[in-house]
C-alpha atoms as one frame of an Amber mdcrd trajectory, in Angstrom:
protein
  -0.043  -0.045   0.020   1.320   3.545  -1.107   1.573   5.767   2.370   3.398
   8.450   0.939   4.642   9.970  -2.627   8.267  11.200  -3.311   8.911  13.677
  -6.139  11.954  14.153  -8.098  12.420  17.765  -9.058  14.482  18.631 -12.138
  12.581  17.573 -15.273   9.627  16.105 -13.138   8.265  19.051 -11.434   9.657
  22.001 -13.328  10.992  21.904 -16.874  14.582  22.714 -15.940  16.663  20.008
 -17.751  17.236  22.300 -20.701  18.765  24.993 -18.368  20.561  22.145 -16.967
  21.999  21.352 -20.254  22.597  24.856 -21.400  24.380  25.651 -18.072  26.974
  22.720 -18.302  27.591  23.873 -21.580  28.160  27.680 -21.011  30.398  26.896
 -17.768  32.419  24.279 -19.435  32.859  26.564 -22.455  33.836  29.554 -20.044
  36.977  27.255 -19.056  37.787  26.218 -22.550  35.752  22.659 -22.674  33.200
  21.729 -25.187  30.452  19.164 -24.471  27.332  18.077 -26.515  23.876  18.389
 -25.507  23.691  14.649 -25.524  26.570  14.292 -23.025  24.941  16.357 -20.752
  21.556  14.602 -20.999  23.082  11.431 -19.954  24.024  12.901 -16.663  20.470
  13.533 -15.875  19.679  12.675 -12.199  23.121  13.106 -10.989  24.509  15.689
  -8.469  26.205  18.587 -10.047  29.130  17.960  -8.169  29.514  14.386  -9.206
  29.103  15.283 -13.008  31.595  18.077 -12.649  34.053  15.347 -11.407  33.471
  13.287 -14.630  34.183  16.473 -16.458  37.535  16.985 -14.775  38.373  13.194
 -15.402  37.511  13.808 -19.018  39.367  17.076 -19.385  41.848  17.085 -16.854
  41.500  20.426 -15.109  42.613  20.674 -11.328  40.515  19.329  -8.635  40.558
  22.660  -7.052  38.160  23.967  -9.734  35.377  21.703  -8.897  33.528  23.595
  -6.044  33.571  27.030  -8.120  32.455  25.319 -11.525  29.705  23.507  -9.357
  28.625  26.679  -8.013  28.694  28.361 -11.515  26.452  25.927 -13.001  23.942
  26.053 -10.388  23.971  29.807 -10.625  23.145  29.619 -14.075  20.312  27.156
 -13.583  18.933  29.354 -10.713  19.086  32.530 -13.098  16.988  30.589 -15.782
  14.485  29.389 -13.376  13.973  32.551 -11.986  13.493  34.133 -15.423  11.706
  31.173 -17.351  11.077  28.498 -14.885   7.633  26.697 -15.705   6.008  23.582
 -14.038   5.444  20.438 -15.764   2.424  19.531 -17.086   0.039  18.239 -14.244
   2.120  19.112 -11.414  -0.138  21.649  -9.537  -3.295  19.595 -10.034  -1.653
  16.153  -8.837   0.083  17.712  -5.951  -3.012  19.434  -4.642  -5.053  15.990
  -5.243  -2.628  14.196  -3.175  -2.752  16.742  -0.614  -6.493  16.908  -0.439
  -6.578  12.977   0.391  -3.960  13.405   2.911  -0.965  11.754   1.213   2.241
  12.922   2.657   4.413  14.362  -0.097   8.014  14.845  -0.205  10.827  16.076
  -2.668  14.013  14.131  -2.924  16.315  15.770  -5.424  19.974  15.762  -6.593
  19.987  19.352  -6.704  21.222  21.625  -4.080  19.148  22.875  -1.158  19.192
  26.494  -2.389  18.270  25.370  -5.950  15.210  23.213  -4.493  14.105  26.399
  -2.357  14.071  28.381  -5.606  11.961  25.864  -7.481   9.481  25.069  -4.612
   8.932  28.836  -4.303   8.574  29.315  -8.024   6.005  26.633  -8.156   4.310
  27.704  -5.063   4.058  24.126  -3.727   6.374  24.142  -0.936   3.603  24.362
   1.737   2.375  20.884   0.439   5.793  18.922   1.263   6.342  17.179   4.662
   9.969  16.640   3.523  12.381  18.168   1.419  15.641  16.508   1.089  18.736
  17.075  -1.138  21.360  14.644  -2.356  24.208  16.934  -1.595  23.452  15.907
   2.077  24.279  12.193   1.106  27.681  10.596   0.700  26.268   8.947  -2.447
  24.234  10.530  -5.163  21.698   8.729  -7.533  21.625   6.258  -8.795  22.579
   5.232  -5.348  19.176   4.851  -3.254  20.404   7.285  -0.378  18.459  10.406
  -0.848  15.183   8.246  -1.101  16.060   6.088   1.988  16.626   9.189   4.122
  13.331  10.926   2.569  11.402   7.913   3.784  12.863   7.791   7.233  12.000
  11.624   7.473   8.508  10.735   6.529   8.130   7.946   8.764   7.286   5.499
   6.159   8.693   2.310   5.187  10.363   2.515   1.391   8.417  -0.411   0.371
   5.303   1.880   0.800   6.719   4.778  -1.040   5.851   5.878  -4.550   8.738
   7.762  -6.473   8.092   9.847  -9.599  11.373  10.135 -11.528  12.017  11.461
 -15.091  15.691   9.989 -15.285  17.292   6.771 -15.529  19.750   7.517 -12.719
  16.684   8.468 -10.579  14.754   5.191 -11.461  17.554   3.105 -10.352  17.847
   4.787  -7.097  14.361   4.503  -6.474  14.233   0.775  -7.203  17.375   0.319
  -5.315  15.531   1.797  -2.086  12.866  -0.824  -2.630  10.259   1.752  -3.831
   7.510   1.511  -6.454   8.613   3.987  -9.354   6.794   5.462 -12.136   8.908
   7.002 -14.687   7.961  10.230 -16.559  10.709  10.753 -19.051  11.645  13.697
 -21.145  11.210  13.239 -24.834  12.918  11.653 -26.603  13.571   8.782 -24.860
  13.850   4.987 -25.278  11.099   2.930 -23.196  13.155   0.063 -23.212  15.867
   1.638 -21.161  13.236   2.650 -18.340  11.884  -0.983 -18.262  15.463  -2.083
 -18.059  16.065   0.195 -15.217  13.004  -1.553 -13.677  10.605   1.379 -13.537
   7.007  -0.150 -12.378   5.166   2.148 -15.022   6.369   4.421 -17.614   4.085
   7.397 -18.689   4.014  10.624 -20.854   2.961  13.292 -18.077   1.762  13.648
 -14.660  -1.451  14.624 -16.397  -1.897  10.814 -16.670  -2.042  10.123 -13.297
  -5.118  10.495 -10.745  -5.845   9.483  -7.038  -7.265   6.212  -8.200  -4.149
   5.405  -9.832  -2.364   5.121  -6.656  -4.349   2.505  -4.866  -1.503   0.216
  -5.128
């Protein structure tokens, strides 16, 4: 039985994945490195610091650059959200519906606390969340399950009684590793087979496709 719902954030609650891809490209170019949009897309769901470490291994820049580069990427995304951030389809209706039925809700994101705060304020849904947790406070980021396990503990709900909504393969893998039911809402274009292979329990096109009756699992 589902006793709590946990939402990922980027690309799931807010249409921010294009901002992330652009920000990685802009900041890396600022330092003289080039990456394609597809290369950044493959990093979806990971913590920014973890992906910066991947770029460092690839391009060979000094480790001392990591914190500054990470902050620059997040700053770029925050600027874009303040100016252009929009909710994904169905977010407001679903969150309100779940809240009205008394379902405990949470956000578990790989993004930093300061970015989560900006997004929830922009979307006007902070008051509906009983827990908000950032992967930056965990030793391991997605696809490891830590952020989801901690969120479940904060809610006081067993992992097997949690439903996670995720948009990335790394996020789906993390949710399933935590022992949770996971509905994937991937960004287009995507390979459905990839999300099935990642053990997503269901793959849908939009949160608009979900209603209270669907969650009586």
